[in-house]
C-alpha positions in Angstrom: 40.0 0.7 -36.9 43.1 0.6 -33.9 42.6 -1.4 -30.7 42.4 1.1 -27.7 45.7 -0.2 -24.8 42.4 -1.6 -22.9 40.9 -2.9 -25.7 44.1 -5.2 -26.4 44.6 -5.5 -22.6 41.5 -7.2 -22.5 42.5 -9.6 -25.0 44.9 -11.6 -22.4 42.7 -14.0 -20.2 44.9 -12.9 -17.2 44.2 -9.4 -17.4 40.1 -10.0 -17.9 39.9 -11.9 -14.9 41.4 -9.6 -13.0 39.6 -6.8 -13.7 36.5 -8.5 -14.0 36.6 -8.8 -9.9 37.6 -5.9 -9.7 34.2 -4.5 -11.7 32.4 -6.8 -10.1 33.5 -5.5 -6.1 33.5 -2.7 -7.6 29.5 -3.7 -9.2 28.0 -3.9 -5.3 29.7 -1.4 -3.4 28.5 1.3 -5.9 24.8 -0.5 -5.8 25.5 -0.1 -1.9 25.7 3.4 -1.7 22.8 4.3 -4.7 20.4 2.4 -3.1 21.2 4.1 0.7 22.1 7.1 -1.2 18.5 6.6 -2.9 16.8 6.0 0.6 18.6 9.0 2.6 20.0 7.2 4.9 22.9 7.8 6.1 25.6 5.4 6.9 24.9 4.9 10.6 21.0 4.3 9.7 21.3 1.4 7.6 24.4 0.4 9.7 21.3 -0.1 13.0 19.6 -2.0 10.6 21.5 -4.3 9.3 23.3 -4.5 12.7 26.6 -3.8 12.1 29.0 -0.9 12.4 28.7 2.0 10.4 32.4 1.3 9.8 31.4 -2.0 8.2 29.7 0.5 5.9 32.3 2.0 4.5 34.2 -1.1 3.7 31.7 -2.7 1.9 31.2 0.4 -0.2 34.0 1.1 -1.4 34.9 -1.3 -4.1 37.8 -2.2 -2.2 36.1 -4.8 0.0 36.1 -8.1 -0.9 34.6 -9.7 2.0 30.4 -10.0 1.2 28.4 -13.0 1.8 24.9 -13.4 1.5 23.0 -13.0 4.8 25.0 -9.8 5.2 23.4 -8.9 1.5 20.5 -10.5 2.4 20.2 -8.2 5.3 21.0 -5.0 3.5 18.6 -6.0 1.1 16.1 -5.8 3.5 17.1 -3.0 4.7 16.6 -0.4 2.2 13.1 -2.5 1.4 15.1 -4.3 -1.9 14.9 -8.0 -2.8 18.7 -9.7 -3.5 19.4 -11.2 -7.1 22.5 -12.9 -7.2 22.7 -14.2 -11.1 25.7 -15.5 -13.3 26.2 -14.5 -16.3 29.8 -15.3 -18.6 
């Protein structure tokens, strides 16, 4: 079977590292947005519960933000009535 362009690119360790980093960032932001929507909460409402600004929540949900810290993620999880779980995988 012929490999796709993506599969060929993923064979490059440098490409894979960048892809994995971007995917992780987008995953966190997407998950925050999804949980917020499920909770029927606006960005402003979440911001108030987390004691931050709405623009900070916009940044966290953007998928381009890379300044997450455990404390902030824990406050977001608590505000959304979730537990923060951190894991490592290969």
